[in-house]
N, C-alpha and C positions, 0 to 999 in steps of 0.2 A: 559257332554260328555268331554272327556279326549283327547286331543290333542298331537300325538305323537311328541316328539322332533327331533327325527332321521329321515332322509328320508328314505324311503323304502330300496334303495340298501345298506344304511348302517346297517339296521336291519337285513337283510340277512346275510351281512357280517360278523356280530356279531354272529347270531344264527348259522351259518354254522360251526364254529369250535366247538362249543359247542355239536352241535349233531354229529358230527365226533368224538370228545372224548368219548361221551356215548357209540356209536355204537362199538368203538374199546374196550372199557372195558367190554361191553357185550359179545364182541368176546372173550376176555381172559378169562372172568368167564365161559363163555361156554366149554372153552377148558380146564378147570383146572380138572386135576384127583383128586383122593381121597387123593393122596399122596400129591399132590399141596396143597389142602386145609388143610390136617393135618400139613403140614410144616410150612404154611403161619399161621394157627391159633396159634400153637406153639411158633414161632418167635413172634408173636405180644404180646401173653401173657407173655412171657417170657422179653421181652423187656420192657414192661409197668409196669409189677409188681412192686409195691413200697415197698422195704423191711424197707424203713427209716419211715415208716408210724407206726411202731411199734418198738423203740429200744431195746427191749428185744428179739426179733428174731433173733436167732443165724443162721438158715438155713431153707431154704424154697425149695420146689419144686411144681411146677404148671404144669400140663399137660392136653392137649387134646390127648384122645386116638383115634385109629382107630376104636374103637368099640363103639364110641358116648358118652364117660364120659368125665367130666371134674374131676380132682383130684387135690386137694391142700394139701399139709403137710406143716405145722409150725412146726419147733422145737425151743423152747425158751431156752435162756440160763440157766435156772434152770433145764433143762431136760422133760420138760413137753412137749408133742406133741398135737398139733390139726390136725385133718384128716379130709378132706370133700370129699366126692364123690357124682356125681350128673350126671345122665344118661339124656343127652340132649333131649329125647323123651318127658321128663317131663318139658321141659322148655315153660313156659308160656310167658314171657316178659323179655326183658333186658332194665335197667335202667341205666344212668349215672348221677352222681350226682358230681359237682365241675367243675373244670376249665380245660383248655388245660393242664396246668402245673401239677396239682393234683386234685384227685378225687377218687371216688368209682364206681366200676362197680358192679351192682347187678343183678344177674340172679335170677329171681323169677320162682319158680315151682308152677305146677298146685295144688299141695297139700304139705303136708310133705313128700317130696320124696328126700330131700338132708341128706344123712346120713352124721352124725357128731359124732366122736370118740374122747375122750381124752384118753391120756397114762400119766402115770408118772406124775398125777396131785394130790397135795396134798389132794384133796377131794375125790380122788379115779378116778378110770377109769370110764368113762361116755360114754355111747352109747345113742344117740338121735337122732330126725330128726327134718328138719327145711324146711321153705318154701322161705328163700332167701340165696343165697350165694353172701357175700360182699366181693369183691376183691379191695384192694387197688391199686391204678395204679397212673402212673405218665407219662407226655409226650403224653397223647391221644387227639391228633388231630381229628377232626371230621371225615376225610376220612379214618383214621385208625379204629376209631370207628365203623363206616359204615362197613369196610370191615372185621372187626372181627364178627361182627353181621352176615354178610352173610355166613362167615364160620361156625358159630354155628347152623345156620338156616340150612344148607346143611347136618351136621351131625345129627341136629335134623330128619329131613326128611330121612335120611340114616337108623336111628335107629328105623324107625316106621314098 
């Protein structure tokens, strides 16, 4: 038998703010529009993308679109470009590998549903498909990660 350390009135005092915060956040989420979700998702992705994960990256673009796509374009110093496009209706799972400071966000598709294209590559331009889109990120607090997951799931359900 586990005996509680806190008296009943202190348990209620601790539980009440947690319940209140949860209900307020649910109300906020329920009131968000498509544009709010889009703005938040893009802000989160833009602020979290870790360009320093690859010193050869000259320029990058990462966007969540209103038609439920995630698009990532990396341009390297030698002119090579990698382009990834992923419709969120195919999102099967989202994993995070790393620490709060730096890590990799992995978006997993149901099948080979992620378009991968390379341009200006010495080996030639290549079109292929993948099952995982790995996005290097930084400063990914658990709350931010959870919120981003909610945004992606929102667009996943919107795209169905």
